[in-house]
Each structure stands twice: as structure tokens, then as C-alpha cells.
C-alpha positions as CSV (number, residue, x, y, z in Angstrom):
1,M,33.1,11.3,2.4
2,T,32.6,8.2,1.5
3,S,33.3,8.2,-2.7
4,S,32.6,5.5,-5.0
5,S,31.7,5.2,-8.9
6,A,28.3,4.5,-8.1
7,P,27.0,2.5,-11.0
8,L,24.6,0.7,-9.8
9,T,22.7,3.6,-8.2
10,T,23.7,5.4,-11.7
11,A,21.9,2.6,-13.5
12,F,18.6,2.7,-11.2
13,A,18.7,6.6,-10.9
14,A,19.0,6.7,-15.2
15,A,16.1,4.2,-15.7
16,I,13.8,6.2,-13.8
17,V,14.8,9.5,-15.9
18,K,14.2,7.4,-19.2
19,A,11.7,5.4,-18.6
20,D,8.3,5.8,-21.0
21,P,5.8,4.1,-19.7
22,S,2.9,6.0,-21.3
23,R,3.8,3.9,-24.3
24,D,2.5,0.6,-22.6
25,S,-1.4,0.5,-23.2
26,D,-1.4,-2.2,-19.9
27,A,0.9,-0.7,-17.9
28,M,-0.7,2.3,-18.2
29,A,-5.0,1.3,-18.0
30,A,-3.7,-0.9,-14.7
31,A,-2.7,2.5,-12.7
32,R,-5.5,4.2,-13.6
33,T,-7.8,1.3,-12.5
34,A,-5.4,1.3,-9.5
35,I,-5.7,5.1,-9.1
36,I,-9.6,4.8,-8.6
37,D,-9.2,2.2,-5.9
38,F,-6.7,4.1,-4.3
39,L,-8.9,7.6,-4.3
40,A,-11.9,5.4,-3.1
41,C,-9.8,4.6,0.1
42,T,-8.8,8.1,0.6
43,I,-12.1,9.5,0.6
44,A,-13.3,7.1,2.4
45,G,-10.8,7.5,5.1
46,S,-10.5,11.5,5.0
47,K,-13.5,11.0,7.3
48,D,-11.9,8.7,9.7
49,R,-10.8,10.5,13.1
50,T,-7.8,9.8,13.1
51,T,-7.1,11.6,10.1
52,A,-8.5,14.8,11.3
53,V,-5.9,13.8,14.2
54,V,-3.1,13.8,11.8
55,A,-4.1,17.4,10.3
56,K,-4.0,18.7,13.3
57,S,-1.2,17.6,14.5
58,L,0.9,18.4,11.0
59,G,-0.3,22.1,10.3
60,A,-3.0,21.8,8.4
61,D,-3.7,25.3,9.0
62,L,-1.1,26.3,6.8
63,P,-1.4,28.4,3.7
64,G,-0.6,26.4,0.7
65,D,-2.6,25.1,-3.0
66,A,-2.5,21.3,-2.2
67,I,-5.5,19.4,-1.8
68,I,-6.3,17.5,1.1
69,V,-8.7,14.8,-0.1
70,G,-12.1,15.0,0.9
71,T,-12.1,17.5,3.4
72,G,-12.2,21.0,0.9
73,R,-9.4,22.2,2.6
74,R,-6.2,23.5,1.0
75,T,-2.5,23.4,2.7
76,D,1.1,23.1,2.4
77,P,2.3,20.2,-0.2
78,L,4.0,18.6,2.5
79,V,1.4,18.5,5.0
80,A,-1.4,17.3,2.1
81,A,1.4,15.1,1.0
82,A,1.3,12.8,4.4
83,V,-2.4,13.8,5.3
84,N,-3.5,12.1,2.4
85,G,-0.9,9.4,2.5
86,Y,-2.4,8.7,6.1
87,A,-5.7,8.5,4.4
88,G,-5.5,6.4,2.0
89,H,-3.9,3.7,4.3
90,V,-5.8,4.2,7.5
91,L,-8.2,1.6,6.7
92,D,-6.2,-0.8,5.1
93,Y,-8.4,-1.0,2.1
94,D,-5.9,-0.1,-0.6
95,D,-3.9,-2.2,-2.6
96,V,-0.4,-4.1,-2.0
97,H,2.2,-5.2,-4.2
98,A,3.8,-9.0,-4.1
99,S,7.4,-7.0,-5.0
100,V,6.9,-4.3,-3.1
101,R,5.7,-6.3,0.0
102,G,3.6,-3.1,0.8
103,H,1.5,-0.7,0.1
104,P,3.1,1.2,-3.2
105,T,0.3,3.7,-4.2
106,T,-1.0,5.1,-0.9
107,V,2.5,6.6,-1.2
108,I,2.9,7.7,-4.5
109,V,0.1,9.2,-5.6
110,P,-0.1,11.5,-2.4
111,A,3.1,13.0,-3.3
112,L,2.0,13.6,-7.6
113,L,-0.6,15.3,-5.7
114,A,0.9,17.5,-3.9
115,L,3.4,18.0,-6.4
116,A,0.4,19.2,-8.7
117,A,0.2,22.3,-6.1
118,E,3.6,23.5,-7.3
119,R,4.1,22.0,-10.8
120,S,2.2,21.9,-14.3
121,F,2.1,18.6,-16.0
122,T,-0.7,16.0,-17.7
123,A,-2.8,14.1,-16.3
124,E,-1.1,11.3,-19.0
125,A,2.1,12.4,-17.0
126,F,0.9,11.7,-13.8
127,V,-0.1,8.5,-14.3
128,A,3.2,7.8,-16.5
129,A,4.9,8.8,-13.5
130,Y,3.2,6.6,-10.8
131,I,4.3,3.4,-12.9
132,V,7.8,4.6,-12.7
133,G,7.5,4.9,-8.7
134,L,5.7,1.5,-8.2
135,E,8.3,0.2,-10.6
136,A,11.7,1.9,-8.1
137,M,9.4,0.6,-5.0
138,A,9.1,-3.3,-6.6
139,R,12.6,-3.6,-7.8
140,L,14.0,-2.4,-4.9
141,G,12.2,-4.6,-3.0
142,L,13.0,-7.4,-5.3
143,S,16.4,-6.4,-4.3
144,L,16.0,-6.1,-0.5
145,G,14.8,-10.2,0.0
146,S,13.0,-11.5,2.4
147,K,14.7,-10.6,5.9
148,H,14.1,-7.1,5.3
149,Y,10.4,-7.0,5.8
150,E,10.8,-10.2,8.5
151,N,13.4,-8.8,10.7
152,G,10.6,-6.0,11.4
153,F,11.1,-3.2,8.8
154,H,7.3,-2.4,6.8
155,A,8.8,-1.6,3.0
156,T,5.3,0.3,2.9
157,A,7.7,3.3,5.1
158,T,11.1,1.9,4.0
159,L,11.0,1.9,0.2
160,G,8.1,4.2,-0.4
161,P,9.7,7.4,0.4
162,I,12.2,6.0,-2.4
163,G,9.2,5.4,-4.6
164,A,7.9,8.7,-4.5
165,A,11.1,10.6,-5.1
166,A,11.3,8.3,-8.0
167,A,7.9,9.3,-9.7
168,I,8.7,13.0,-8.8
169,A,12.4,13.0,-10.3
170,H,10.6,11.6,-13.7
171,L,7.5,13.3,-14.1
172,T,9.9,16.9,-13.0
173,G,12.6,15.6,-15.9
174,A,15.4,15.4,-13.0
175,S,18.7,15.0,-14.6
176,I,20.7,11.3,-13.6
177,E,22.7,13.2,-11.2
178,E,20.2,15.1,-9.3
179,T,17.7,12.1,-9.3
180,A,20.8,9.5,-8.2
181,V,21.0,12.3,-4.9
182,A,17.3,12.7,-4.6
183,L,17.2,8.8,-4.3
184,G,19.7,9.0,-1.6
185,L,17.7,11.4,0.1
186,A,14.7,9.2,0.1
187,A,16.7,6.6,1.4
188,T,18.1,8.2,4.4
189,Q,14.5,8.9,5.6
190,A,13.2,5.3,5.4
191,S,12.2,4.0,8.5
192,G,9.0,2.4,10.1
193,L,8.4,-0.8,11.7
194,R,6.1,-3.4,12.3
195,L,6.1,-3.6,15.7
196,Q,3.1,-0.7,15.1
197,F,0.8,-2.9,13.0
198,G,-2.8,-2.6,14.7
199,Y,-2.2,1.0,16.0
200,D,-2.6,4.5,13.9
201,A,1.2,4.6,13.5
202,K,1.4,2.2,10.6
203,P,-0.9,4.4,8.6
204,Y,1.5,6.9,9.3
205,H,4.1,5.1,7.8
206,A,2.0,5.6,4.6
207,G,2.1,9.6,4.5
208,M,5.4,10.1,6.3
209,A,6.6,7.9,3.1
210,A,4.7,10.2,1.2
211,R,6.0,13.5,2.9
212,S,9.3,11.9,2.7
213,G,9.6,11.6,-0.9
214,L,8.5,14.9,-2.0
215,L,10.8,16.3,0.6
216,A,13.7,14.5,-1.0
217,A,13.0,15.4,-4.7
218,R,12.4,18.9,-3.5
219,L,16.1,19.2,-1.2
220,A,18.1,17.9,-4.4
221,A,16.0,20.4,-7.3
222,A,17.4,23.2,-5.1
223,G,20.7,21.7,-5.1
224,F,21.2,20.6,-1.8
225,G,23.5,18.0,-1.1
226,G,23.4,13.9,-0.8
227,A,25.4,10.6,-1.4
228,P,25.0,9.7,-4.7
229,D,25.7,6.2,-4.4
230,F,23.1,4.7,-1.8
231,L,22.8,1.5,-3.8
232,D,26.6,0.9,-4.2
233,N,28.4,2.5,-0.8
234,T,29.5,-0.3,1.7
235,V,27.3,1.5,4.4
236,G,24.0,2.1,2.1
237,F,21.1,0.9,1.9
238,H,21.4,-2.6,1.2
239,S,23.9,-3.2,3.7
240,A,21.8,-1.8,5.9
241,Y,18.5,-3.1,5.1
242,A,19.2,-6.7,3.6
243,F,20.8,-8.3,6.3
244,G,22.8,-10.4,4.0
245,A,20.0,-11.4,1.7
246,G,20.2,-9.0,-0.9
247,N,20.5,-9.3,-4.4
248,P,21.2,-5.5,-5.3
249,S,21.3,-6.1,-9.1
250,A,17.7,-6.8,-8.8
251,A,16.7,-3.2,-8.5
252,V,17.5,-2.9,-12.3
253,D,17.7,-6.3,-13.7
254,H,15.2,-6.7,-16.4
255,W,13.3,-2.8,-15.1
256,G,10.2,-2.2,-17.2
257,E,10.1,-6.0,-19.1
258,P,7.7,-6.0,-18.1
259,W,6.2,-3.2,-15.8
260,Q,6.0,-4.1,-12.4
261,I,2.0,-2.9,-12.4
262,V,1.6,-5.1,-15.4
263,S,3.0,-8.5,-13.7
264,P,2.8,-9.3,-11.0
265,G,0.8,-6.4,-10.4
266,L,-1.3,-4.8,-8.2
267,T,-3.8,-6.8,-5.7
268,L,-7.0,-4.9,-5.0
269,K,-8.4,-5.0,-2.0
270,A,-11.5,-7.0,-1.5
271,Y,-11.7,-6.3,2.3
272,P,-10.4,-3.6,4.5
273,C,-8.0,-5.8,6.6
274,C,-4.5,-6.8,6.4
275,T,-3.7,-8.5,3.0
276,A,-2.3,-12.0,4.9
277,A,-6.1,-12.2,6.6
278,H,-7.7,-12.3,2.8
279,A,-7.6,-15.9,1.8
280,V,-9.4,-17.0,5.0
281,A,-12.2,-14.3,4.9
282,S,-12.6,-16.1,1.6
283,L,-13.3,-19.1,3.0
284,G,-15.6,-17.7,6.1
285,E,-17.9,-16.3,3.0
286,D,-17.9,-19.6,1.3
287,L,-18.6,-21.1,4.1
288,H,-21.2,-19.1,5.8
289,R,-23.0,-19.5,1.6
290,E,-22.9,-23.0,2.4
291,G,-24.5,-22.9,5.8
292,L,-21.8,-23.6,8.4
293,L,-23.3,-22.8,11.6
294,P,-20.6,-21.5,14.4
295,D,-22.4,-23.5,16.9
296,T,-21.6,-26.6,15.2
297,I,-17.9,-26.1,15.3
298,E,-15.1,-27.8,17.5
299,S,-11.9,-26.1,16.7
300,I,-10.5,-24.6,13.4
301,T,-7.2,-24.3,12.6
302,F,-5.6,-21.9,9.8
303,T,-2.1,-23.8,8.1
304,Y,0.5,-21.4,6.8
305,P,3.7,-21.6,4.7
306,P,6.4,-20.1,6.9
307,G,6.9,-16.6,7.2
308,A,2.7,-16.1,5.7
309,D,1.5,-15.1,8.6
310,A,4.3,-12.3,9.3
311,A,1.9,-9.3,9.2
312,L,-1.2,-11.1,11.6
313,V,0.6,-9.8,14.5
314,V,-2.6,-10.5,16.7
315,T,-4.3,-13.3,18.0
316,V,-6.8,-12.0,20.8
317,P,-7.7,-8.8,19.8
318,T,-9.5,-5.5,21.9
319,N,-10.7,-3.4,19.1
320,G,-11.3,-3.3,15.1
321,I,-8.2,-1.7,14.7
322,E,-6.2,-4.3,16.2
323,A,-8.5,-7.2,14.6
324,R,-7.3,-5.7,10.7
325,F,-4.3,-8.3,11.7
326,S,-6.2,-11.2,13.5
327,P,-7.2,-13.8,10.8
328,E,-9.1,-16.1,13.4
329,Y,-11.4,-12.8,14.3
330,I,-11.6,-11.9,10.7
331,F,-12.6,-15.4,9.7
332,A,-15.0,-15.6,12.2
333,A,-16.6,-12.3,11.0
334,A,-17.0,-13.5,7.3
335,L,-18.3,-16.9,8.6
336,I,-21.0,-15.6,10.7
337,D,-22.2,-12.5,9.3
338,G,-21.4,-13.6,5.4
339,A,-19.1,-10.7,4.6
340,L,-16.6,-8.0,6.0
341,R,-17.7,-4.6,6.2
342,L,-15.9,-1.1,7.2
343,D,-17.6,-1.4,10.3
344,H,-16.2,-4.1,11.1
345,F,-12.8,-3.0,11.6
346,D,-13.3,0.7,13.5
347,E,-12.1,1.5,17.1
348,R,-14.8,0.2,18.6
349,P,-14.2,-3.1,20.9
350,V,-14.3,-6.5,19.4
351,E,-18.2,-8.3,19.4
352,P,-18.0,-10.8,21.5
353,R,-20.1,-13.3,19.3
354,L,-17.6,-13.0,17.1
355,M,-15.2,-13.7,19.8
356,A,-16.5,-16.8,20.9
357,L,-15.9,-18.4,17.5
358,A,-12.1,-16.3,17.0
359,E,-11.3,-18.2,20.4
360,R,-11.8,-22.0,18.9
361,A,-9.2,-21.1,15.9
362,G,-5.6,-21.3,15.8
363,R,-2.5,-21.2,13.7
364,R,0.4,-23.9,12.7
365,H,2.8,-23.6,9.7
366,D,3.5,-26.4,7.4
367,E,7.5,-26.3,7.4
368,T,7.8,-28.6,4.4
369,A,6.8,-25.7,2.2
370,P,8.5,-23.2,0.4
371,R,9.1,-20.1,2.5
372,M,6.5,-17.1,1.4
373,S,8.7,-14.5,-0.5
374,S,7.4,-12.2,-3.6
375,D,6.2,-15.2,-5.7
376,P,2.5,-15.7,-5.3
377,K,3.0,-19.0,-6.2
378,T,4.4,-19.8,-2.3
379,R,1.3,-18.0,-0.6
380,F,-1.3,-20.2,0.1
381,V,-3.3,-21.3,3.3
382,I,-5.3,-24.4,4.5
383,L,-8.3,-24.3,6.4
384,D,-9.5,-27.1,9.1
385,V,-12.5,-26.9,10.7
386,A,-13.1,-29.7,13.2
387,R,-16.9,-29.9,14.1
388,K,-18.7,-31.1,17.1
389,D,-20.4,-34.1,15.6
390,G,-16.5,-35.7,14.8
391,T,-16.4,-34.4,11.1
392,T,-14.3,-31.9,9.2
393,I,-14.1,-29.8,6.4
394,T,-10.6,-29.0,4.5
395,R,-10.8,-26.0,2.2
396,R,-7.3,-24.4,0.1
397,F,-7.1,-21.3,-0.8
398,D,-3.9,-20.6,-3.3
399,G,-2.7,-16.6,-3.8
400,L,-4.7,-13.7,-3.0
401,P,-8.7,-13.0,-3.4
402,G,-8.6,-9.4,-4.9
403,V,-11.3,-6.8,-7.3
404,T,-10.6,-6.6,-11.0
405,D,-13.0,-3.1,-11.6
406,P,-12.9,-1.3,-8.2
407,T,-15.9,0.6,-9.9
408,E,-18.6,-0.9,-7.1
409,K,-16.2,-1.0,-5.0
410,F,-15.0,3.4,-5.0
411,F,-18.8,3.9,-5.2
412,N,-20.0,1.6,-1.8
413,A,-16.3,3.3,-0.2
414,T,-17.8,7.1,-0.7
415,D,-21.0,6.4,0.0
416,D,-22.6,6.6,-3.6
417,S,-21.9,10.7,-3.0
418,A,-22.8,12.2,-6.4
419,A,-20.2,14.8,-5.6
420,F,-17.1,12.2,-6.1
421,A,-19.4,10.2,-9.2
422,D,-17.5,11.2,-11.7
423,I,-14.1,10.3,-10.7
424,P,-13.9,6.9,-12.2
425,A,-14.5,7.7,-15.5
426,L,-12.7,10.7,-15.3
427,V,-9.0,8.9,-13.9
428,R,-9.9,6.1,-16.9
429,R,-9.7,8.9,-19.7
430,M,-7.8,11.8,-18.5
431,Q,-5.1,13.3,-20.6
432,S,-4.4,16.7,-20.8
433,E,-3.4,19.2,-17.4
434,A,-6.8,20.4,-18.0
435,D,-8.0,16.8,-16.7
436,L,-6.2,16.8,-13.8
437,G,-7.3,20.1,-12.7
438,R,-11.0,18.9,-12.9
439,L,-9.9,15.6,-10.7
440,I,-7.8,17.4,-7.7
441,A,-11.0,20.1,-8.0
442,L,-13.4,17.0,-7.5
443,L,-11.1,15.3,-4.7
444,G,-11.0,18.9,-2.8
445,Q,-14.5,19.0,-1.8
446,D,-15.6,18.0,1.4
447,F,-16.7,14.6,1.5
448,L,-18.4,15.1,5.3
449,Q,-21.0,18.0,3.1
450,A,-21.2,16.3,-0.2
């Protein structure tokens, strides 16, 4: 056993245990908005074919009281956490956080919903715990630096178990010592590679992380042993995952000042595809409205800062799932159809009419620009369109497009189902244990029958 005084791990665990985001009205409001957005994605994702595959494979027929969102079924909490995490991310429509460089809500909320089958707590405590879990993920993301993601790890999967365990430790009132062990148990389950982008395995990363975080917190609460110094140990989290680019103290520096859910805040997706392609989607919609015809285009070039298209691993997609990670195809769909729909990114083969334009697009990097980082100011894309008549069009988009109020997105994603119509208003006002019970009852309905 390696011993350590673990000052950083202890400080991180203490921040998690002692946090009180419920006193910050901006943070609580932002969290409620994010939960609405997540539930839209999860209810819609519950009817995806692969969600049923995951549920069956993980043993959703096991007895238990935890809901599988949108199915009318209840099962073991560990199974429910994994299935709901998967469903929330399967459409790639869920939120993203710059400091995480990944998707926090689709990991943390499923773990908390699963815990509700075992413990009683208020809706306000649920929302506050979610904020703490996101803070933990975001601060760790900042502490790891850029090489963690660039070298191939998917931060949703590697930081997610720790964020989920942190949320649960906060909610259950775990001691600092127990929390440190839970975080270490979560960290030892941290895994997930970006090579899975474009495959069913990518959303499984979210489900896997939700389950792992819940399991870590359970084990620690039961007195199960684990290293109490995952941030400090010489063979710990940073030495294994930061590749020399880390800043360990960033895990606790400025904790909650402001809360990461407030600044830089979450990006709630406007489009059901990889976040890194959203700027080109927005530019494509703009040019559609301006009347640019695809037949007049000779070539298209996207210019990114170094590292900005790391997640966009597909150039020539064969189906809609792969197309979520192809800016070439996403731009073509946005320009030609004027909007991106869920059915652009399902399992069916890509459309030849869209590929004909996508094949005329290419990418380059502006090596003079700062490498893309957690700072939103480093994110941009420049679009150059060369037309067959010799003229050109140049547009630039800085930052990320997104939605501020996901209510319309919620109703669209749930097909305006009356069965789920009360959820957005309920989430915005819920406070009590009874309110949370009402939300869980609504989520437990069968979307296919609603």
C-alpha cells in the first residue's frame, strides 16, 4: 500500500462534502434548465433500438425500484443508471461543458435518479447534488489539461464516474474520508476511448460512467477499502491521465467561485450531433436562408484552430450515426435541408444527395491560432465557399451556438406527448421529496405507449 497525506484529495473531498450550491439562485436555475434539456434527450433516446439492446444486455429484467426512463419498467439501480446514461447520450443531443470537454449531465443525473430508488431526499437536494457533481467533473477537467482528451480519452467516460460519485457523496452526507475513498474507487473505473466515436459504444461510455460512480459511492459507504489519495499519489489520477500537462491544484482552485454551471456554463445543444460541428451547422442554415444553391458550389473549406476538430473523426460517413461526427456531411445537410433533424443521424445509410455536396468539403488548421482549450475564446471555424462562377463566400463563427431555453426542444423531442408535458414546469419549481417522486413517476411512463 502506498501511503500519502493526500492534502489535495482531502481538500477536493471536503469541497464536495461542504458545498452548498442551493444558496446560489443562478446556479440552481441553470441546473434546473440543464435537467430539462437532459430529460428531453433521455426520453427521446429511450426509444432508440440500441437502448433496448443495452437494457437487455445489462439485465433490465432484474428486480428493483429504479426507473428506466420512458419505458414503464423498473429494475436494479445499477442497471437503471447505465441504461438511462446511455439513453441520454445516444442521440448526441445532450449538453456539453467546456471545462469537462465532455457531457456531464448524462452521467450525473442518471446516477442520482437511480439512488432515488434506495434513498429518500428532496428535489432541491437532488438539484444541488447535480451541481456539485458537475463542479467536480469540471474542476478535474481543468486540472488534467488538454493532452488527456487529445491522446485519446473520452472525458465523459473518465471524469464521469468521479462526478457521479461526488454528487452522491454530497447528497448522502458522506464523511470527507468516505468521500475520498469513493472518489478513488470511481477513478479506478475511469475508462473510455475516443476511438469509439461514431459507434454505439460512445453513448455506452456515459452509461458505464453513471453506473461506476454509483457503484463507487455504494462500496465506500459499505466500508469497502480503496486508496484515499487518488489526486496526490505518485501513481494516481494525474500521473496516469494528464500526460505531463496537468495542473492538479485546479481541482480545488476557485471551487464554486463561480459555480462551473454558471460560468463558463453548459452549452445546451441546438443540433443532434457532435458539438464540434455545431458552428458549421449554424453557418449552413444561414446560407440556406440566404439562398445559396449547392449546385453552384465548387468546393468548401473549414478552417479550425489546432485541436478543434479532434472529435470530428469521420470524413466520409456511411450512416447517420457516423455522420454525427462529420462536419462535411453536417454542413451539407444544414445547407440543403435548412435544418438538422434527428432522422439525419439515425442508423440508415447517408443520403447520396447530401454526400454529393459533403464530398466537395475539406478541412485545414490555422497553425497561427491558439490551440483549442477549455477557454471558449479559442473555439472558432472559418468557412470558405468557392463557387463555380469564380466568386467566394467567407464566414466565421466564434464560440458555440446553443439554446438557452430547452422547453421547445423538450416538446419536440418527446413528440408533444401529453404524458410528459408537465415535466418542464415541474422541474423548474420542484422542491420537496413529493415533487421528486412526481417527476420520477412521470419519467417512468412508457414513451412508446404515451
